[in-house]
VOBA-1610 file (N, C-alpha, C; in pm, whole numbers, padded with zeros to 5 digits, always signed):
BEGIN
Met-00928+01650+02551Met-00794+01673+02598Met-00772+01821+02622Asn-00675+01852+02707Asn-00644+01990+02739Asn-00578+02054+02619Ala-00602+02185+02602Ala-00532+02262+02501Ala-00387+02259+02540Gly-00301+02243+02441Gly-00159+02238+02467Gly-00104+02095+02475Thr-00186+01994+02477Thr-00137+01861+02470Thr-00087+01831+02330Pro+00000+01730+02313Pro+00047+01701+02178Pro-00069+01668+02080Ala-00171+01592+02128Ala-00281+01559+02041Ala-00359+01686+02000Glu-00381+01778+02089Glu-00451+01900+02058Glu-00369+01989+01962Ala-00237+01989+01977Ala-00152+02063+01882Ala-00166+02003+01745Val-00168+01872+01732Val-00190+01806+01603Val-00325+01846+01541Arg-00426+01848+01625Arg-00559+01887+01576Arg-00561+02029+01524Glu-00493+02119+01593Glu-00484+02258+01546Glu-00402+02271+01418Asp-00300+02191+01408Asp-00222+02191+01281Asp-00308+02142+01166Ala-00391+02040+01193Ala-00482+01989+01087Ala-00582+02097+01049Arg-00635+02164+01146Arg-00732+02275+01116Arg-00670+02381+01030Arg-00543+02414+01059Arg-00477+02519+00979Arg-00453+02466+00835Leu-00414+02340+00822Leu-00382+02281+00691Leu-00507+02256+00606Tyr-00611+02207+00667Tyr-00731+02158+00591Tyr-00853+02251+00609Gly-00848+02337+00711Gly-00965+02419+00742Gly-01062+02351+00840Phe-01036+02226+00873Phe-01110+02152+00977Phe-01020+02038+01018Ala-01058+01968+01121Ala-00979+01853+01168Ala-01051+01725+01117Pro-01002+01665+01011Pro-01065+01543+00960Pro-01070+01432+01063Asn-01180+01353+01057Asn-01196+01245+01153Asn-01076+01147+01155Leu-01019+01121+01039Leu-00907+01030+01036Leu-00788+01088+01114Leu-00767+01219+01102Leu-00657+01284+01178Leu-00691+01283+01325Leu-00813+01297+01361Leu-00849+01287+01502Leu-00817+01151+01558Glu-00846+01047+01480Glu-00809+00908+01522Glu-00655+00901+01525Met-00590+00950+01425Met-00446+00938+01414Met-00378+01014+01528Ser-00444+01118+01583Ser-00381+01196+01688Ser-00369+01121+01820Leu-00428+00999+01825Leu-00396+00913+01943Leu-00250+00888+01958Ser-00180+00892+01845Ser-00033+00890+01848Ser+00011+01021+01784Pro+00033+01122+01862Pro+00069+01254+01802Pro+00191+01244+01713Ala+00287+01155+01740Ala+00404+01141+01657Ala+00362+01095+01514Val+00272+01004+01505Val+00230+00952+01375Val+00151+01061+01303Ala+00061+01129+01375Ala-00014+01236+01312Ala+00076+01350+01263Arg+00175+01386+01345Arg+00270+01491+01299Arg+00348+01449+01177Ala+00393+01319+01172Ala+00460+01273+01055Ala+00375+01276+00933Phe+00247+01241+00948Phe+00152+01242+00838Phe+00136+01386+00785Leu+00112+01479+00879Leu+00095+01622+00835Leu+00220+01677+00769Ala+00338+01642+00826Ala+00462+01693+00772Ala+00481+01639+00627Ala+00453+01511+00607Ala+00466+01451+00475Ala+00365+01515+00378Glu+00242+01535+00427Glu+00140+01602+00344Glu+00186+01740+00297Gln+00242+01817+00392Gln+00289+01951+00352Gln+00409+01944+00260Ala+00503+01855+00287Ala+00623+01841+00203Ala+00585+01804+00058Leu+00494+01710+00045Leu+00456+01662-00089Leu+00378+01765-00170Arg+00327+01869-00105Arg+00261+01976-00179Arg+00362+02048-00266Gly+00492+02035-00235Gly+00596+02100-00312Gly+00660+02013-00420Cys+00604+01896-00448Cys+00658+01810-00547Cys+00618+01858-00690Ser+00674+01789-00788Ser+00652+01834-00926Ser+00509+01797-00978Leu+00444+01700-00915Leu+00309+01666-00952Leu+00213+01773-00897Asp+00120+01818-00976Asp+00027+01917-00927Asp-00077+01855-00836Ala-00159+01935-00772Ala-00256+01888-00676Ala-00350+01785-00738Ala-00398+01809-00862Ala-00491+01714-00926Ala-00422+01580-00949Gln-00299+01583-00993Gln-00227+01455-01014Gln-00197+01383-00884Arg-00166+01461-00779Arg-00140+01397-00647Arg-00265+01327-00599His-00378+01395-00610His-00501+01334-00557His-00552+01221-00643Ala-00526+01225-00772Ala-00560+01115-00864Ala-00479+00992-00817Ala-00351+01012-00791Ala-00263+00902-00743Ala-00313+00851-00607Arg-00345+00941-00516Arg-00385+00902-00384Arg-00519+00831-00385Leu-00610+00870-00477Leu-00736+00800-00496Leu-00709+00660-00542Ala-00613+00646-00639Ala-00579+00513-00690Ala-00527+00426-00579Val-00449+00480-00487Val-00398+00400-00374Val-00513+00358-00285Ser-00605+00450-00252Ser-00715+00418-00164Ser-00810+00316-00228Val-00827+00321-00363Val-00901+00217-00432Val-00834+00083-00414Phe-00700+00080-00438Phe-00623-00041-00420Phe-00633-00098-00280Asp-00629-00006-00183Asp-00639-00041-00040Asp-00778-00070+00006Glu-00877-00038-00075Glu-01020-00054-00040Glu-01054+00028+00087Ser-01006+00149+00092Ser-01033+00239+00204Ser-01149+00330+00173Val-01261+00313+00240Val-01376+00392+00217Val-01345+00540+00246Tyr-01282+00565+00362Tyr-01245+00702+00395Tyr-01150+00765+00294Gly-01044+00694+00261Gly-00946+00747+00168Gly-01009+00774+00031Arg-01097+00685-00016Arg-01160+00705-00143Arg-01244+00830-00144Ala-01321+00847-00039Ala-01405+00967-00031Ala-01320+01093-00022Gln-01217+01090+00063Gln-01133+01205+00079Gln-01064+01245-00053His-01004+01147-00117His-00924+01181-00234His-01007+01204-00360Ala-01124+01141-00367Ala-01213+01176-00477Ala-01266+01318-00468Thr-01296+01358-00344Thr-01341+01500-00323Thr-01224+01594-00353Ala-01107+01564-00300Ala-00992+01652-00323Ala-00952+01659-00472Ala-00961+01544-00541Ala-00932+01539-00683Ala-01028+01628-00759Arg-01155+01621-00730Arg-01255+01703-00798Arg-01227+01850-00768Ala-01199+01886-00644Ala-01171+02022-00604Ala-01044+02075-00675Ala-00950+01984-00702Ala-00825+02025-00769Ala-00839+02027-00925Gly-00957+01993-00975Gly-00979+02001-01118Gly-00984+01876-01200Val-00982+01757-01132Val-00994+01635-01209Val-01140+01619-01248Asp-01164+01592-01375Asp-01299+01574-01431Asp-01373+01465-01353Ala-01503+01483-01335Ala-01584+01382-01264Ala-01578+01243-01329Ala-01573+01241-01460Ala-01567+01108-01528Ala-01433+01039-01498Asp-01325+01117-01488Asp-01194+01058-01454Asp-01192+01011-01310Val-01251+01088-01219Val-01259+01045-01078Val-01340+00918-01065Thr-01451+00910-01135Thr-01530+00791-01132Thr-01457+00670-01192Ala-01385+00692-01298Ala-01306+00582-01361Ala-01207+00530-01260Ile-01131+00617-01199Ile-01027+00576-01101Ile-01099+00501-00985Asp-01207+00558-00933Asp-01279+00495-00820Asp-01332+00363-00857Gln-01353+00336-00981Gln-01406+00204-01025Gln-01292+00110-01068Gly-01167+00158-01050Gly-01051+00073-01081Gly-01008+00075-01226His-01047+00184-01296His-01009+00196-01439His-00918+00321-01455Leu-00836+00316-01563Leu-00753+00431-01589Leu-00836+00546-01637Pro-00803+00668-01600Pro-00877+00785-01645Pro-00850+00813-01794Asp-00939+00885-01861Asp-00923+00923-01998Asp-00811+01028-02016Ala-00808+01123-01928Ala-00709+01236-01939Ala-00567+01185-01932Ala-00488+01217-02034Ala-00348+01171-02040Ala-00270+01214-01918Arg-00290+01337-01868Arg-00204+01384-01756Arg-00228+01308-01629Phe-00342+01235-01620Phe-00368+01151-01501Phe-00345+01006-01529Arg-00358+00966-01656Arg-00348+00824-01695Arg-00213+00767-01654Gly-00103+00837-01692Gly+00031+00788-01659Gly+00054+00782-01509Val+00007+00882-01434Val+00024+00885-01290Val-00049+00772-01223Val-00174+00746-01263Val-00257+00645-01203Val-00199+00508-01242Ser-00160+00490-01369Ser-00102+00365-01411Ser+00024+00335-01336Ala+00110+00435-01316Ala+00231+00414-01236Ala+00204+00378-01095Thr+00102+00443-01035Thr+00061+00412-00896Thr+00020+00269-00885Trp-00068+00228-00972Trp-00116+00087-00960Trp-00006-00012-00992Gln+00079+00018-01088Gln+00187-00074-01118Gln+00283-00082-01001Leu+00316+00025-00939Leu+00404+00027-00820Leu+00339-00054-00705Leu+00214-00036-00684Leu+00145-00111-00577Leu+00146-00261-00605Glu+00104-00296-00728Glu+00099-00435-00764Glu+00234-00506-00756Ala+00339-00435-00791Ala+00473-00492-00795Ala+00549-00466-00666Arg+00482-00406-00565Arg+00548-00364-00440Arg+00674-00285-00463Gly+00665-00200-00566Gly+00777-00111-00594Gly+00879-00163-00691Ser+00875-00285-00728Ser+00976-00350-00810Ser+00932-00350-00958Leu+00946-00237-01024Leu+00914-00232-01166Leu+01029-00276-01252Ala+00998-00351-01354Ala+01100-00392-01452Ala+01142-00271-01534Asp+01261-00277-01591Asp+01313-00164-01670Asp+01214-00127-01784Gly+01149-00230-01848Gly+01056-00203-01954Gly+00933-00127-01902Gln+00891-00154-01783Gln+00778-00081-01724Gln+00815+00067-01700Val+00934+00085-01651Val+00977+00221-01626Val+00990+00298-01753Arg+01044+00236-01859Arg+01055+00302-01987Arg+00918+00337-02043Gln+00823+00246-02027Gln+00686+00271-02077Gln+00625+00386-02000Leu+00645+00393-01869Leu+00593+00506-01793Leu+00661+00637-01833Glu+00788+00633-01864Glu+00858+00752-01909Glu+00803+00803-02038Arg+00763+00707-02128Arg+00697+00747-02258Arg+00559+00810-02231Gln+00499+00778-02116Gln+00373+00837-02080Gln+00390+00967-02001Gly+00517+01012-01989Gly+00540+01136-01922Gly+00568+01127-01773Val+00585+01007-01721Val+00616+00987-01581Val+00763+00953-01571Glu+00842+01057-01538Glu+00990+01045-01531Glu+01027+00991-01391Arg+01148+00959-01371Arg+01200+00900-01245Arg+01162+00993-01123Pro+01181+01123-01129Pro+01145+01204-01015Pro+00996+01188-00972Gln+00910+01183-01076Gln+00767+01167-01049Gln+00740+01025-00993Leu+00812+00924-01036Leu+00796+00789-00979Leu+00834+00795-00829Tyr+00941+00866-00794Tyr+00976+00876-00653Tyr+00868+00948-00573Glu+00809+01056-00634Glu+00700+01127-00568Glu+00580+01037-00550Ile+00550+00951-00650Ile+00436+00862-00641Ile+00462+00762-00528Val+00584+00714-00519Val+00621+00623-00410Val+00589+00691-00275Ala+00630+00815-00260Ala+00605+00889-00136Ala+00457+00908-00110Leu+00380+00937-00220Leu+00235+00951-00208Leu+00170+00817-00167Ile+00221+00709-00220Ile+00171+00578-00180Ile+00192+00553-00032Ala+00313+00584+00013Ala+00345+00560+00157Ala+00251+00649+00246Leu+00239+00774+00212Leu+00153+00867+00289Leu+00010+00818+00289Thr-00041+00781+00171Thr-00180+00740+00161Thr-00205+00608+00231Met-00111+00516+00221Met-00127+00387+00286Met-00132+00406+00439Leu-00055+00501+00491Leu-00059+00525+00634Leu-00199+00561+00676Gly-00261+00652+00606Gly-00402+00688+00640Gly-00497+00571+00617Asp-00483+00503+00503Asp-00573+00395+00472Asp-00561+00283+00573Trp-00446+00250+00613Trp-00428+00141+00703Trp-00482+00177+00847Ile-00464+00301+00887Ile-00524+00343+01011Ile-00675+00339+00998Asp-00726+00376+00881Asp-00876+00361+00857Asp-00918+00218+00868His-00835+00125+00822His-00871-00016+00838His-00870-00057+00981Leu-00776-00011+01058Leu-00768-00050+01200Leu-00877+00011+01285Ala-00911+00132+01257Ala-01021+00203+01328Ala-01095+00290+01229Pro-01194+00229+01162Pro-01266+00305+01057Pro-01322+00437+01108Ala-01278+00540+01042Ala-01323+00675+01075Ala-01452+00707+00999Glu-01545+00777+01059Glu-01666+00820+00990Glu-01620+00921+00885Val-01670+00903+00760Val-01634+00993+00653Val-01691+01134+00690Asp-01602+01231+00685Asp-01641+01366+00717Asp-01747+01415+00619Pro-01835+01502+00661Pro-01937+01557+00567Pro-01875+01638+00452Gln-01750+01684+00472Gln-01683+01760+00368Gln-01648+01670+00246Phe-01642+01543+00270Phe-01607+01444+00168Phe-01733+01375+00118Thr-01763+01391-00008Thr-01881+01322-00066Thr-01829+01198-00137Pro-01860+01078-00083Pro-01808+00958-00143Pro-01866+00931-00283Pro-01779+00890-00377Pro-01827+00849-00508Pro-01917+00726-00489Leu-01992+00693-00600Leu-02086+00586-00592Leu-02023+00456-00549Ala-01908+00419-00603Ala-01846+00294-00565Ala-01814+00290-00419Ser-01770+00400-00362Ser-01738+00403-00218Ser-01865+00382-00137Arg-01972+00447-00179Arg-02101+00433-00108Arg-02146+00287-00108Ala-02127+00221-00219Ala-02167+00082-00229Ala-02087-00005-00130Met-01962+00030-00110Met-01875-00041-00014Met-01930-00026+00127Gln-01990+00088+00159Gln-02039+00120+00290Gln-02165+00044+00323Glu-02240+00009+00221Glu-02369-00054+00245Glu-02364-00198+00267
//
C-alpha cells in the first residue's frame, strides 16, 4: 500500500508502539478502523491500575481460554518480559492458576469472568476482593478480555504467523503441530 493510506498509518502506529508491526496487526489493518481501535485500547489500558505483568497474565489467560496460538505466544512473551516468572507463565499457558498471589487473583478473575460471560455472583466478587481484585480491577480485566478477544478472534478468522519476536510456550507449540 502507498505510504499515507489508513492501513499504512496503522502499521506505523504499531511500529511506534511495539517497535515492529506484529503480523496480527498487519492482518487487522485490512480494516484500519478496527486496528486503530485495537491500538487505542492497548494504549489506554497501559494506564490502568494493573501493572504490565498483571495485564499480560490476564491476557495470556484469555488467549488460553480462546485457544489462540498467536495470542498465547504474544502474551506469554510479554508476560515474561514484564517480569512474570517462567513457572507462572507455564502454569497459565497450561490452564492452571499461577503460584504468585499477585497474578493468581487476576488470572482467576479473568477465567471466572470468561466462563460466566461476565455474570459473576456476589459471592464470587467478594471472594475475588479477598484475593485483592477490587471492582476497578474487575472492570479493567473486562476491558482486557474485550481487547484480547478482538485479537484472538481475528487470529481465528485469519491465523497470523507468530512473529519471531514471540517465543511460544510449549503448550502453544503443541497446538501448532
